[in-house]
C-alpha positions in Angstrom: 70.5 87.1 121.7 71.6 91.0 122.0 69.3 93.0 120.3 70.8 95.0 117.1 70.5 98.9 117.4 69.4 100.9 115.6 69.1 104.9 114.7 66.7 106.1 112.3 68.0 109.6 110.2 64.4 110.7 109.1 63.2 114.4 108.3 59.9 113.4 108.9 58.1 112.5 112.4 55.5 110.0 110.6 58.5 108.6 108.6 60.6 108.2 111.3 57.8 107.0 113.9 56.8 104.1 110.6 60.3 103.4 110.7 60.2 102.5 114.3 57.5 100.5 114.3 58.8 98.5 111.6 62.4 98.2 112.9 60.6 96.9 116.3 58.1 94.4 115.0 61.3 93.0 113.0 63.3 92.5 116.5 65.4 95.7 116.2 65.9 98.0 119.0 65.9 102.2 118.0 68.8 103.6 119.9 67.5 107.0 118.7 65.7 109.0 116.0 67.8 111.9 114.4 65.8 114.8 112.4 69.1 115.8 110.4 72.6 114.6 109.9 73.9 117.4 112.7 71.7 116.0 115.0 72.8 111.7 114.0 75.7 112.3 114.2 75.9 114.1 117.6 73.7 111.8 119.2 76.0 108.5 117.6 78.4 108.8 120.3 76.1 107.9 123.3 73.5 105.8 121.4 76.1 103.2 120.2 73.5 101.8 117.4 74.9 99.0 115.4 74.0 100.2 112.4 72.1 104.0 110.9 68.9 104.3 108.8 69.0 107.1 106.6 65.7 108.2 104.5 67.1 110.5 101.9 63.9 110.1 99.9 62.3 112.9 101.9 64.4 115.5 101.0 65.2 117.0 104.6 68.3 115.8 105.9 70.8 117.8 104.3 74.1 116.3 102.9 73.3 112.8 104.3 76.5 111.3 102.3 78.7 113.8 104.9 76.4 112.3 107.9 77.2 108.6 106.9 81.0 109.5 106.5 81.6 111.3 109.7 79.4 108.3 112.2 81.2 105.3 109.9 84.6 107.0 110.5 84.4 107.8 114.1 82.6 104.6 115.4 82.9 102.6 112.5 79.1 102.0 112.2 77.0 100.9 109.2 75.0 102.8 106.8 72.2 101.9 105.3 70.2 104.2 102.5 66.5 104.9 102.1 66.3 106.4 98.8 62.8 107.1 96.8 64.1 105.9 93.6 66.7 103.6 92.6 68.6 105.8 89.8 72.0 106.7 89.9 71.9 110.7 91.1 70.2 109.4 94.1 72.5 107.0 94.9 75.1 110.5 94.1 72.9 112.1 96.6 73.8 109.5 98.9 77.5 111.0 99.2 79.5 107.8 99.3 81.7 105.7 97.0 80.5 102.2 98.6 77.8 102.5 101.2 77.0 99.5 103.2 73.4 99.3 101.5 69.9 101.0 100.1 66.9 100.0 100.2 64.0 101.8 97.7 60.9 103.0 98.8 58.5 101.4 98.9 60.1 98.2 100.5 58.8 95.2 102.3 59.8 94.5 105.7 62.0 91.2 104.1 63.8 94.0 102.5 64.5 95.5 105.0 65.8 92.7 107.4 67.9 91.6 104.4 69.5 94.8 103.8 70.3 95.7 107.7 71.7 91.9 108.3 74.0 92.1 105.0 74.9 95.9 106.0 75.5 94.2 109.2 77.2 91.0 108.1 79.7 93.5 105.2 80.5 95.5 109.0 81.7 92.0 110.4 84.0 91.2 108.1 85.3 94.5 108.2 86.0 94.6 111.4 87.6 91.2 111.0 89.8 92.6 108.5 90.9 96.1 110.4 91.7 93.8 113.6 94.1 92.4 111.7 95.8 95.3 110.4 95.9 96.1 113.9 97.9 93.2 115.3 100.2 93.7 112.1 100.3 97.4 113.0 101.4 96.9 116.7 104.1 94.0 116.4 105.8 95.9 112.9 109.0 96.1 113.6 109.0 98.8 111.3 108.1 101.9 111.8 104.7 102.6 110.4 103.0 106.3 110.3 100.1 108.1 109.0 101.3 111.9 108.4 98.1 114.4 107.3 98.6 116.7 104.5 99.1 119.3 107.6 102.1 117.8 108.9 100.9 115.5 111.9 101.4 112.2 112.5 97.7 110.6 112.9 99.0 108.0 114.0 101.9 105.7 114.7 102.9 102.0 115.7 104.3 101.2 119.0 107.7 101.1 117.1 108.2 104.6 117.1 108.5 104.4 120.9 111.6 101.7 120.9 113.6 103.8 118.1 113.4 107.4 119.2 112.6 107.3 122.7 109.6 109.3 122.4 105.9 108.6 122.9 103.5 108.6 120.6 102.0 111.5 122.2 104.9 112.9 122.2 105.6 112.4 118.7 102.0 113.6 117.2 101.8 116.7 119.2 104.2 118.6 117.0 104.6 118.9 113.3 107.0 116.4 111.9 109.2 118.3 110.5 110.4 119.5 114.2 111.4 116.0 114.4 114.0 116.3 111.1 117.7 116.8 111.0 118.0 120.2 110.6 119.9 119.3 107.3 118.0 116.8 106.4 114.6 119.0 106.6 114.9 121.6 103.4 115.0 117.8 100.9 112.6 116.2 103.2 109.8 119.0 102.6 110.3 119.0 99.4 110.2 114.9 99.2 106.8 115.4 101.5 105.4 118.0 98.9 106.0 115.6 96.1 104.0 113.1 97.8 101.1 115.4 98.4 101.2 116.2 94.9 100.5 112.4 93.6 104.3 110.9 93.5 105.7 108.1 95.8 108.7 108.4 98.2 110.8 105.3 97.5 114.0 104.7 100.2 114.4 108.2 100.9 116.7 108.7 103.2 116.5 110.6 106.6 117.9 111.2 109.9 115.4 111.8 113.1 116.1 113.0 116.3 115.8 110.5 119.5 115.0 111.8 122.8 118.1 111.3 123.9 119.9 114.2 121.5 120.9 111.4 119.1 119.4 110.9 115.5 118.7 107.5 113.8 118.6 107.1 110.0 115.6 106.3 108.2 114.5 104.5 104.6 111.0 105.7 104.0 108.1 104.4 101.9 105.2 106.2 101.5 102.5 107.0 99.1 99.7 109.5 99.2 95.3 109.2 100.0 94.5 112.0 98.4 90.7 111.6 99.2 91.6 111.4 103.1 94.5 113.5 103.0 97.1 111.8 104.7 100.5 110.0 103.4 101.0 106.2 104.5 104.1 105.5 105.1 107.0 102.7 106.3 110.4 103.2 107.9 113.1 101.3 108.0 115.7 102.3 111.1 119.3 101.4 108.6 121.2 103.2 111.0 123.4 100.1 112.0 123.8 99.5 108.0 124.4 103.4 107.5 127.5 103.3 110.1 129.2 100.2 108.3 128.7 101.4 104.9 130.9 104.5 106.5 133.4 102.6 108.1 133.7 100.5 104.5 134.2 103.6 102.9 137.5 104.6 105.3 139.3 101.3 105.2 138.2 101.8 101.2 139.9 105.0 101.0 142.9 104.2 102.9 143.7 100.8 100.7 143.6 104.0 98.0 145.8 106.5 99.8 148.3 102.6 100.2 147.9 101.3 96.6 148.8 105.5 95.7 152.2 104.8 97.5 152.8 101.3 96.4 152.2 102.6 92.5 155.0 105.7 93.7 157.2 103.1 94.5 157.1 100.2 92.7 159.7 101.0 89.8 163.1 100.0 90.2 165.3 102.4 92.4 169.0 102.5 91.9 170.7 101.8 95.3 174.1 101.5 96.4 175.6 98.3 97.1 177.8 99.8 100.3 176.1 102.7 101.7 172.5 102.0 100.6 171.7 105.3 99.8 169.1 105.4 97.3 169.9 108.1 93.4 166.6 110.1 92.5 165.2 111.1 89.4 167.4 114.4 89.7 170.9 112.1 90.7 171.3 113.3 93.7 171.6 110.5 96.7 169.3 110.2 99.7 169.1 107.9 102.5 166.4 105.3 102.2 164.3 107.3 105.1 164.4 110.5 103.3 163.4 109.7 99.6 160.6 108.1 100.9 159.8 110.6 103.5 159.8 112.7 100.0 157.8 109.9 97.3 155.5 108.9 99.9 152.7 110.1 103.1 155.4 107.2 104.9 157.1 108.7 108.0 159.9 107.1 110.1 160.3 106.2 114.0 163.9 104.9 114.9 164.3 101.9 116.9 166.4 98.6 117.4 165.7 95.4 116.6 167.1 92.3 118.6 169.6 91.4 116.0 171.3 94.3 116.2 171.1 94.8 119.8 173.1 92.0 120.0 175.7 93.3 117.6 175.7 96.3 119.4 176.0 95.1 122.9 178.7 93.1 122.4 180.9 95.6 120.5 180.2 97.7 123.6 181.4 94.9 125.8 184.7 94.0 124.1 185.4 98.2 123.7 184.9 98.1 127.7 187.1 95.1 128.2 189.8 96.2 126.0 190.3 99.3 128.0 189.8 98.1 131.3 191.6 94.8 131.8 188.4 92.8 133.0 184.5 92.3 131.7 182.0 94.6 132.1 179.4 92.5 133.6 182.1 91.9 137.0 182.4 95.4 137.2 
């Protein structure tokens, strides 16, 4: 079984040496010993520990909570604190809301091992959950993102690249507002300020720039994490549904216009039985074409139907035959 590697942060040489000896006796490998939080954060990257043991009882490790948070944020390493007393002030000085564990001096080797193994188990469970979240983040068809309070994307899922054509690196290199349509920027900034202030974005819509110069419509839901100064957001591409909606609205406008024209003409009209002229409200007689054109937006194009064409052709043939004495087709 691979030895677990532990980084010790202890401000006293004797204390650090004692912890190192006890950990090695318990079968752990001490990857490094740091005398301060700054040193511990600096060496954690190349020391690659499985766990960090921070002794805050001696009071010489300044702001240990910041060190623990920094280590966990970047390397996801569990932290176990060594404290002098099991009181609330001592835990608050650790500076973290959910420490992986702590041991109170004096402690036995058995207690030390139990707390270390418990912290490592919690870490394994947390990593499994994180890997599941990563798979969800990568495979989601919706656009997922973390946006920091300064207005830059911190994390984007692959759906952004598929939808906009920009790489995630390109999207994260510029303020997010530069990708928003100019007509939508002011209300987008107002919505962003609302979310940063503790509110939520629910079905907020705006347009984002694509690499080919076109724009896509997004519908957003977002909520803030004030402690991390980040906004967690999910967006859905609604460009096609927006286009369909605009087509429906245009069709509705045309139907409403047609209905208005029908209402104009639906009253009983007096029409001459011989010449087919229509009498208007001022007792003038107009052709049907003139009346309809004046009362609606309808315009007429003139042609000849097959029946009338046959009648007119027969009439012309008869007239020609009468004048020339022979059928027109025989010429």
